[in-house]
C-alpha positions as CSV (number, residue, x, y, z in Angstrom):
1,M,-25.4,16.0,-41.4
2,S,-24.0,12.7,-40.2
3,E,-20.3,11.9,-40.4
4,R,-19.2,10.0,-43.6
5,K,-18.3,6.3,-42.8
6,N,-14.7,5.9,-41.9
7,E,-14.3,9.6,-41.5
8,P,-12.6,10.7,-38.2
9,P,-14.8,12.7,-35.8
10,K,-14.5,16.4,-36.1
11,N,-12.5,18.2,-33.5
12,E,-11.2,15.0,-31.8
13,L,-7.5,15.0,-31.2
14,Y,-5.4,11.9,-32.4
15,Q,-1.8,11.7,-31.0
16,W,0.8,9.3,-31.7
17,S,3.4,8.9,-28.8
18,V,4.3,11.4,-26.3
19,V,6.7,14.5,-26.2
20,S,8.6,12.7,-23.4
21,A,9.5,10.1,-25.6
22,L,11.4,12.6,-28.0
23,V,13.0,14.1,-24.8
24,D,14.6,10.6,-24.4
25,G,15.5,10.3,-28.0
26,V,12.7,7.8,-28.9
27,A,12.7,8.6,-32.7
28,S,14.0,5.7,-34.6
29,N,10.7,4.4,-35.6
30,G,7.0,5.9,-35.8
31,L,3.7,5.9,-37.4
32,P,3.7,6.0,-41.1
33,M,2.4,9.3,-42.0
34,S,-0.3,8.1,-44.2
35,E,-1.8,6.5,-41.1
36,L,-1.5,9.7,-39.0
37,L,-3.1,11.8,-42.0
38,A,-5.9,9.3,-42.0
39,H,-6.9,10.8,-38.6
40,G,-6.9,14.4,-39.3
41,D,-6.4,17.4,-41.6
42,H,-4.7,19.8,-39.3
43,G,-1.7,19.0,-37.3
44,L,2.0,19.1,-36.4
45,G,4.8,16.8,-35.5
46,T,8.1,15.6,-36.5
47,F,9.9,12.9,-38.4
48,R,12.0,9.9,-37.9
49,G,15.1,11.0,-36.2
50,M,13.6,14.5,-35.6
51,Q,14.6,15.4,-39.0
52,G,12.6,18.6,-39.4
53,E,9.2,19.8,-38.5
54,L,5.8,18.5,-39.8
55,I,2.9,20.6,-40.6
56,V,-0.5,19.2,-41.6
57,L,-2.5,21.9,-43.5
58,D,-5.9,21.1,-45.2
59,G,-5.0,17.5,-45.1
60,T,-1.6,17.8,-46.9
61,G,1.5,17.2,-44.7
62,F,4.8,19.0,-45.4
63,Q,8.2,18.5,-44.0
64,M,10.3,21.6,-43.4
65,R,13.9,20.8,-43.2
66,H,17.0,22.1,-41.5
67,D,18.4,23.1,-45.0
68,G,15.5,25.5,-45.5
69,T,13.7,23.5,-48.0
70,T,10.2,22.2,-47.9
71,R,8.5,19.2,-49.5
72,P,5.2,17.3,-49.3
73,V,5.3,14.2,-47.1
74,D,5.9,10.7,-48.8
75,L,2.7,8.8,-48.2
76,S,3.9,5.7,-49.8
77,V,4.5,2.3,-48.2
78,Q,8.0,3.0,-47.6
79,G,7.6,6.6,-47.1
80,D,7.8,9.0,-44.1
81,V,7.0,8.0,-40.7
82,T,6.5,10.0,-37.5
83,P,7.9,9.4,-34.0
84,F,5.4,12.0,-32.7
85,G,2.4,13.7,-34.3
86,M,-0.9,15.1,-33.5
87,V,-3.8,15.9,-35.8
88,T,-7.5,16.6,-35.7
89,R,-10.3,16.9,-38.4
90,F,-10.5,20.6,-37.8
91,A,-13.9,22.3,-37.9
92,P,-13.6,25.7,-36.1
93,T,-16.2,26.7,-33.5
94,T,-15.0,30.4,-33.6
95,T,-13.9,32.4,-36.3
96,T,-12.6,36.1,-36.2
97,T,-9.8,38.5,-37.0
98,A,-7.2,39.8,-34.8
99,H,-4.0,41.9,-34.7
100,I,-1.1,39.9,-32.8
101,S,1.9,41.8,-31.7
102,A,3.8,38.9,-30.2
103,K,3.8,35.2,-29.7
104,D,2.7,35.6,-26.1
105,G,-0.4,37.3,-27.6
106,V,-1.9,34.1,-29.2
107,D,-2.3,32.5,-25.8
108,A,-4.3,35.6,-24.7
109,L,-6.4,35.6,-27.7
110,L,-7.3,32.0,-27.1
111,D,-8.3,32.7,-23.7
112,S,-10.6,35.4,-24.9
113,L,-12.1,33.3,-27.7
114,A,-12.4,30.1,-25.6
115,P,-12.7,31.4,-21.9
116,E,-14.2,27.9,-20.8
117,A,-11.5,25.7,-22.3
118,R,-8.5,26.6,-20.4
119,N,-7.9,22.9,-19.3
120,T,-8.7,21.1,-22.7
121,H,-6.9,21.2,-26.0
122,L,-7.6,23.9,-28.4
123,A,-6.7,23.6,-32.2
124,F,-6.2,26.9,-34.0
125,R,-5.2,28.2,-37.4
126,L,-4.0,31.8,-38.3
127,D,-4.1,33.0,-41.9
128,G,-2.9,36.2,-43.4
129,A,0.1,38.5,-43.5
130,F,2.9,38.5,-41.0
131,R,5.2,41.5,-40.4
132,R,7.9,39.0,-39.0
133,I,7.8,35.4,-38.0
134,T,10.8,33.5,-36.7
135,C,10.8,29.8,-37.2
136,R,13.3,26.8,-36.4
137,T,13.8,23.6,-38.0
138,A,15.9,20.8,-36.2
139,E,18.8,19.1,-38.0
140,G,18.0,15.7,-36.6
141,Q,19.6,13.2,-34.4
142,C,23.3,12.6,-34.9
143,F,23.0,9.3,-33.3
144,E,20.1,6.8,-32.3
145,G,18.7,7.9,-28.9
146,E,20.0,11.6,-28.8
147,G,17.6,13.5,-27.0
148,L,15.3,16.6,-28.1
149,T,17.3,19.2,-26.1
150,A,20.4,18.3,-27.9
151,V,18.9,18.1,-31.3
152,V,17.2,21.6,-30.9
153,G,20.5,22.9,-29.7
154,R,21.8,22.7,-33.2
155,Q,18.6,24.2,-34.6
156,A,18.6,26.6,-37.7
157,S,16.2,29.6,-37.2
158,I,15.1,32.0,-39.8
159,T,13.0,35.3,-39.7
160,L,10.6,35.8,-42.5
161,G,8.7,38.9,-43.3
162,P,6.8,40.4,-44.7
163,A,5.4,37.0,-45.4
164,R,1.9,35.5,-46.1
165,G,1.0,32.2,-44.9
166,T,-0.6,29.9,-42.3
167,V,0.1,29.0,-38.7
168,V,-1.2,25.5,-37.5
169,G,-1.4,25.1,-33.8
170,F,-2.5,23.3,-30.7
171,R,-2.7,24.7,-27.1
172,A,-2.3,21.9,-24.4
173,P,-3.2,22.2,-20.6
174,E,-0.5,22.4,-18.1
175,F,-1.2,19.2,-16.7
176,L,-0.4,17.3,-20.1
177,Q,3.1,18.5,-20.1
178,G,5.2,15.7,-21.3
179,V,2.4,14.1,-23.0
180,A,2.0,17.1,-25.2
181,V,3.8,20.6,-25.1
182,A,1.9,22.4,-22.5
183,G,0.9,25.9,-23.6
184,V,1.0,27.1,-27.3
185,H,2.8,25.0,-29.9
186,M,2.7,26.0,-33.4
187,H,4.2,25.4,-37.0
188,F,4.0,28.0,-39.8
189,I,4.4,27.6,-43.6
190,D,4.2,30.3,-46.3
191,D,1.8,30.4,-49.2
192,A,4.4,29.5,-51.4
193,R,4.9,26.2,-49.4
194,C,8.7,27.0,-49.5
195,A,9.7,28.0,-45.9
196,G,8.5,27.6,-42.3
197,G,8.9,25.8,-39.2
198,H,8.4,25.8,-35.6
199,V,7.2,29.2,-34.3
200,L,9.5,31.0,-31.9
201,A,8.2,34.5,-32.5
202,L,5.8,36.3,-34.7
203,E,4.1,39.8,-35.3
204,T,1.2,40.1,-37.8
205,E,1.0,42.7,-40.4
206,G,-2.5,44.0,-39.4
207,E,-5.3,41.5,-38.8
208,V,-5.1,37.8,-39.6
209,R,-7.9,35.3,-39.8
210,V,-8.2,33.4,-36.5
211,Q,-10.1,30.1,-36.4
212,V,-10.4,28.1,-33.1
213,A,-11.8,24.7,-32.2
214,E,-12.3,23.2,-28.8
215,I,-11.2,19.8,-28.4
216,W,-12.8,17.8,-25.6
217,R,-12.0,14.1,-26.7
218,S,-8.5,12.9,-27.3
219,V,-7.0,9.4,-28.4
220,I,-3.4,8.5,-27.8
221,D,-1.8,5.7,-29.4
222,L,1.6,4.5,-27.9
223,P,4.1,2.5,-29.8
224,R,3.8,-1.1,-29.4
225,G,6.7,-3.4,-29.6
226,D,9.1,-0.6,-29.8
227,R,12.4,-1.4,-27.8
228,Q,13.3,2.4,-27.5
229,F,10.1,3.3,-26.1
230,N,9.8,0.6,-23.7
231,E,13.1,1.1,-22.1
232,A,12.9,4.9,-22.1
233,P,12.9,6.5,-18.4
234,M,10.0,8.9,-19.4
235,K,10.5,10.9,-16.3
236,L,9.0,14.5,-16.9
237,D,11.5,17.2,-17.8
238,A,9.1,20.3,-17.8
239,E,11.8,22.8,-18.0
240,G,13.7,21.0,-20.8
241,I,10.5,20.8,-23.0
242,R,9.9,24.5,-22.3
243,R,13.5,25.4,-23.3
244,A,13.3,23.1,-26.4
245,E,10.0,24.5,-27.6
246,G,10.9,28.2,-27.2
């Protein structure tokens, strides 16, 4: 069946800006969230000023905030914007179930399910019960230009469990560190849509449903006319990104 007119292609990554821009504190402006969601129904990112974590699940975006609250994103003309976001129109190429005993197990699982896609993006989704899952949310910048490492240094983390919910994630190849987050990058939201964040640790309660899609084409839009972005040094800080992303 052909794609519907104006609908983004399945399993094509759309990304706004780059992670190195967040490292340099470029977060005062961004893409309207309504435009980001027009490119996909599965994704993650952050908000203006790095105020909390974004998860896009089944086409709906949620902001998971530092105070523990969660809300749907504001898609109005004067609504939310993202200084960094990535989405795809998710169409899994592999579906299975698996027990995952630790966060590191996600990477090993993806290797086994997509052994020929180590050097491209993977999109994935985990649905089910988690024995425990530790998430963080960032409070946001204290001043314009404050970098990601400092912002994450004030993160609030919570451990949920047992909890039912969904993990939305991407795995990016090592050569894209700084453009994206190399390795596994994932956000969680519970079934009640009231708690979640950037995943630091997890263990499933038995088996969860696992869906994976290989992504062989990416589109990256960079901020045009953004003084902060233009003047940022944008030198790769691979170790800083690893520390910030846990």
